[in-house]
Backbone as a chain_set.jsonl record, in Angstrom:
{"seq": "MTKTISAYDARTNFGEILNEVYYKNEEVIVTKTGKPMVKIVRAPGETPKEDFESIWQDFQKLAREGKQIDLVEFVRKDRDSGHKLNY", "coords": {"N": [[108.84, 93.715, 103.367], [111.627, 95.044, 101.758], [114.478, 93.765, 100.268], [117.948, 94.17, 99.254], [120.339, 92.638, 97.104], [123.36, 91.425, 95.786], [124.026, 90.198, 92.324], [125.743, 88.005, 92.615], [125.287, 87.175, 95.262], [122.69, 86.44, 95.076], [122.861, 84.297, 93.33], [124.511, 82.39, 94.731], [122.975, 81.95, 97.074], [120.391, 81.234, 96.367], [118.205, 79.39, 96.886], [117.627, 79.965, 99.652], [116.839, 82.549, 99.244], [114.482, 82.216, 97.741], [113.034, 80.936, 99.773], [112.789, 83.006, 101.654], [111.244, 84.961, 100.274], [108.965, 83.555, 99.376], [107.847, 82.495, 101.901], [108.123, 84.361, 103.927], [107.115, 86.553, 102.649], [108.769, 88.614, 101.593], [110.374, 90.968, 99.466], [112.865, 90.937, 96.995], [115.49, 92.695, 95.65], [117.607, 92.479, 92.991], [120.857, 93.22, 92.18], [123.222, 94.338, 89.794], [126.502, 95.047, 89.242], [125.911, 97.107, 91.079], [123.601, 98.248, 90.12], [120.094, 98.103, 90.067], [118.514, 95.114, 88.623], [116.571, 93.244, 88.691], [113.458, 92.212, 90.335], [112.445, 90.14, 92.877], [109.545, 88.602, 93.625], [106.755, 87.131, 95.357], [104.613, 84.882, 93.602], [101.667, 86.068, 92.368], [98.566, 85.472, 94.241], [99.551, 83.214, 95.469], [100.016, 81.597, 98.438], [101.737, 80.553, 101.285], [101.412, 77.019, 102.359], [101.564, 76.779, 105.148], [100.182, 78.953, 106.159], [97.462, 78.504, 105.753], [97.247, 76.136, 107.044], [97.639, 76.94, 109.602], [95.31, 78.477, 110.049], [93.453, 76.422, 109.796], [94.189, 74.771, 111.85], [93.513, 76.432, 114.227], [90.735, 76.482, 113.726], [90.165, 73.812, 114.144], [90.977, 73.602, 116.86], [89.204, 75.257, 118.302], [86.845, 73.854, 117.746], [87.204, 71.439, 119.045], [87.341, 72.423, 121.66], [84.766, 72.943, 122.028], [83.681, 75.417, 121.257], [81.653, 77.851, 119.896], [81.767, 78.169, 116.219], [82.316, 80.451, 113.769], [81.484, 80.027, 110.799], [81.485, 81.669, 108.481], [83.084, 83.537, 109.172], [85.612, 82.115, 109.189], [85.91, 81.182, 106.719], [86.182, 83.679, 105.364], [88.48, 84.554, 106.528], [90.289, 82.612, 105.566], [89.989, 83.232, 102.859], [91.013, 85.892, 102.849], [93.812, 85.289, 103.458], [94.658, 84.637, 100.991], [94.506, 82.04, 100.257], [92.603, 79.485, 98.638], [89.938, 77.568, 99.457], [88.87, 74.258, 98.667], [85.825, 73.45, 97.927]], "CA": [[110.036, 94.293, 103.451], [112.338, 94.852, 100.529], [115.971, 93.833, 100.605], [118.7, 94.389, 97.931], [121.345, 91.784, 97.24], [123.979, 91.385, 94.533], [123.628, 89.051, 91.727], [126.419, 87.055, 93.026], [124.66, 86.694, 96.502], [121.436, 85.697, 94.674], [123.328, 83.115, 92.793], [124.901, 81.568, 95.656], [121.845, 81.793, 98.068], [119.154, 81.334, 95.593], [117.238, 78.637, 97.792], [117.283, 80.739, 100.818], [116.151, 83.803, 98.726], [113.153, 81.853, 97.417], [112.173, 80.695, 100.992], [112.366, 84.296, 102.214], [110.191, 85.602, 99.2], [107.686, 82.723, 99.507], [107.338, 82.142, 103.302], [108.087, 85.586, 104.579], [106.53, 87.613, 101.559], [109.771, 89.6, 101.316], [110.708, 91.177, 98.039], [114.348, 91.013, 96.964], [116.014, 93.434, 94.496], [118.965, 91.954, 92.666], [121.734, 94.386, 91.545], [124.534, 93.903, 88.962], [127.354, 96.383, 89.479], [125.279, 98.305, 91.888], [122.429, 98.776, 89.479], [118.882, 97.233, 90.174], [118.231, 94.475, 87.656], [115.277, 92.338, 88.762], [112.872, 92.176, 91.568], [111.981, 88.734, 93.066], [108.445, 88.741, 94.539], [105.975, 85.945, 95.556], [103.59, 84.917, 92.695], [100.196, 86.46, 92.729], [97.595, 84.463, 94.507], [100.203, 82.113, 96.209], [100.132, 81.694, 99.878], [102.415, 79.349, 101.878], [100.573, 76.146, 102.958], [101.573, 76.891, 106.56], [99.2, 79.954, 106.522], [96.181, 77.807, 105.724], [97.363, 75.052, 108.136], [97.512, 77.649, 110.975], [93.954, 78.83, 110.226], [92.764, 75.182, 110.111], [94.379, 74.278, 113.299], [92.582, 77.252, 114.93], [89.488, 76.196, 113.532], [89.967, 72.61, 114.825], [91.056, 73.809, 118.212], [87.85, 75.881, 118.691], [85.73, 72.873, 117.641], [87.571, 70.476, 120.104], [86.95, 73.086, 122.896], [83.341, 73.044, 122.061], [83.273, 76.75, 121.27], [81.009, 78.246, 118.526], [82.661, 78.573, 115.146], [81.637, 81.288, 112.733], [81.996, 79.47, 109.461], [81.524, 82.692, 107.482], [84.487, 84.257, 109.518], [86.656, 81.193, 109.063], [86.072, 81.212, 105.242], [86.702, 85.017, 105.073], [89.854, 84.516, 107.028], [90.977, 81.904, 104.606], [90.065, 84.061, 101.551], [92.056, 87.02, 103.045], [94.986, 84.819, 103.371], [95.013, 84.324, 99.715], [94.318, 80.504, 99.889], [91.306, 79.076, 98.208], [89.289, 76.283, 99.918], [88.361, 73.389, 97.785], [84.613, 73.116, 98.455]], "C": [[110.875, 94.067, 102.286], [113.867, 94.877, 100.792], [116.684, 93.656, 99.255], [119.989, 93.6, 98.241], [122.139, 91.771, 95.796], [123.751, 90.114, 93.702], [124.456, 87.787, 92.166], [125.878, 86.248, 94.319], [123.388, 85.829, 96.166], [121.865, 84.454, 94.034], [123.653, 81.958, 93.625], [123.934, 81.165, 96.832], [120.475, 81.726, 97.553], [117.953, 80.591, 96.268], [116.635, 79.321, 98.914], [116.448, 82.01, 100.452], [114.668, 83.342, 98.351], [112.246, 81.512, 98.574], [111.675, 81.988, 101.592], [111.256, 84.961, 101.367], [108.884, 84.964, 99.44], [107.01, 82.602, 100.927], [107.216, 83.411, 104.078], [107.506, 86.941, 103.925], [107.525, 88.794, 101.512], [109.885, 89.889, 99.767], [112.356, 91.515, 98.084], [114.663, 91.581, 95.507], [117.361, 92.808, 94.216], [119.744, 92.914, 91.807], [122.878, 93.579, 90.9], [125.341, 95.165, 88.861], [126.667, 97.542, 89.987], [124.04, 98.807, 91.151], [121.291, 97.77, 89.638], [118.577, 96.459, 88.793], [116.912, 93.966, 87.556], [114.771, 92.455, 90.181], [112.091, 90.744, 91.716], [110.763, 89.044, 94.105], [107.499, 87.436, 94.546], [104.809, 85.938, 94.354], [102.186, 85.25, 93.094], [99.376, 85.286, 93.017], [98.223, 83.362, 95.322], [100.279, 82.543, 97.59], [100.772, 80.453, 100.494], [101.335, 78.372, 102.54], [100.458, 76.378, 104.537], [100.523, 78.064, 106.947], [97.926, 79.252, 106.763], [96.116, 76.865, 106.814], [97.179, 75.732, 109.617], [96.099, 78.003, 111.213], [93.188, 77.555, 110.528], [92.957, 74.666, 111.477], [93.593, 75.094, 114.396], [91.268, 76.793, 114.854], [89.293, 74.864, 114.311], [90.029, 72.671, 116.426], [89.871, 74.404, 118.887], [86.911, 74.829, 118.667], [86.045, 71.875, 118.721], [87.143, 71.141, 121.533], [85.456, 73.348, 123.059], [82.836, 74.516, 121.733], [82.532, 76.857, 119.837], [81.907, 78.779, 117.529], [81.809, 79.353, 114.128], [82.254, 80.926, 111.402], [82.248, 80.64, 108.439], [82.928, 83.418, 107.907], [85.673, 83.499, 109.212], [86.876, 81.245, 107.587], [86.617, 82.576, 104.882], [88.243, 85.149, 105.493], [90.789, 83.776, 106.116], [91.218, 82.613, 103.318], [91.049, 85.145, 101.734], [93.442, 86.647, 102.894], [95.632, 84.554, 102.048], [94.851, 82.818, 99.224], [92.811, 80.385, 99.572], [90.939, 77.705, 98.671], [88.766, 75.542, 98.63], [86.979, 72.963, 98.433], [84.063, 71.831, 97.572]], "O": [[110.877, 92.941, 101.789], [114.436, 95.787, 101.395], [116.15, 93.107, 98.291], [120.635, 93.742, 99.279], [121.541, 92.093, 94.769], [123.347, 89.083, 94.239], [123.956, 86.664, 92.101], [125.966, 85.028, 94.457], [123.066, 84.799, 96.758], [121.138, 83.481, 94.236], [123.257, 80.812, 93.411], [124.125, 80.129, 97.469], [119.51, 82.111, 98.214], [116.827, 81.089, 96.234], [115.429, 79.32, 99.16], [115.555, 82.457, 101.172], [113.723, 84.072, 98.651], [111.027, 81.682, 98.543], [110.517, 82.164, 101.969], [110.345, 85.514, 101.983], [107.857, 85.604, 99.666], [105.787, 82.611, 101.067], [106.266, 83.547, 104.849], [107.434, 88.05, 104.454], [107.065, 89.93, 101.392], [109.501, 89.065, 98.938], [112.945, 92.162, 98.95], [114.239, 91.103, 94.455], [118.168, 92.632, 95.128], [119.249, 93.358, 90.771], [123.355, 92.514, 91.292], [124.858, 96.212, 88.43], [126.745, 98.683, 89.532], [123.47, 99.799, 91.607], [121.532, 96.599, 89.344], [118.386, 97.18, 87.813], [116.185, 94.152, 86.58], [115.524, 92.751, 91.108], [111.302, 90.301, 90.882], [110.933, 89.608, 95.186], [107.611, 86.706, 93.56], [104.136, 86.956, 94.194], [101.636, 84.731, 94.066], [99.377, 84.276, 92.312], [97.457, 82.569, 95.87], [100.566, 83.698, 97.903], [100.314, 79.351, 100.194], [100.434, 78.87, 103.215], [99.395, 76.187, 105.127], [100.057, 78.045, 108.087], [97.34, 79.363, 107.84], [95.089, 76.743, 107.482], [96.676, 75.159, 110.582], [95.618, 77.902, 112.342], [92.344, 77.562, 111.423], [92.044, 74.198, 112.157], [93.085, 74.514, 115.356], [90.627, 76.691, 115.9], [88.337, 74.775, 115.082], [89.322, 71.978, 117.158], [89.581, 74.029, 120.023], [86.089, 74.827, 119.583], [85.07, 71.448, 119.34], [86.661, 70.446, 122.428], [84.979, 73.883, 124.06], [81.653, 74.792, 121.93], [82.761, 76.129, 118.87], [82.713, 79.671, 117.792], [80.732, 78.922, 113.716], [83.303, 81.402, 110.966], [83.166, 80.545, 107.625], [83.743, 83.805, 107.07], [86.721, 84.1, 108.976], [88.039, 81.354, 107.198], [87.541, 82.6, 104.068], [89.067, 85.781, 104.833], [91.923, 84.2, 105.89], [92.308, 82.653, 102.747], [91.888, 85.343, 100.855], [94.249, 87.396, 102.343], [96.829, 84.303, 101.909], [95.023, 82.45, 98.062], [91.942, 81.053, 100.132], [91.603, 76.74, 98.29], [88.297, 76.164, 97.676], [86.984, 72.191, 99.392], [82.975, 71.32, 97.838]]}, "num_chains": 1, "name": "protein.A"}
C-alpha cells in the first residue's frame, strides 16, 4: 500500500514511518508543497526478523507435535519470505 505524507509529517514522524515501511512493507511518498519529492521503500532483500521467526516457530510447532516436516517446503517458504538461512 502506498501512502502520501508531507515533508513536515515525515520529519516529525520519521521513526514511525520507518517502522511502517520495514515491518508492514508500505511505500511512503513524501511531498513538498504538494509535489512528490521522494518515495521511501524497504531496502531490496530485507525482510523483518519477525517473518523468519514466525516461519521458524511454525517449523518447531510441527516438530513438537510429531508431524512430518517437509524441509524443502520449509526452505522454500523461507526463501520466498526474502530471508536467507545461514547453512
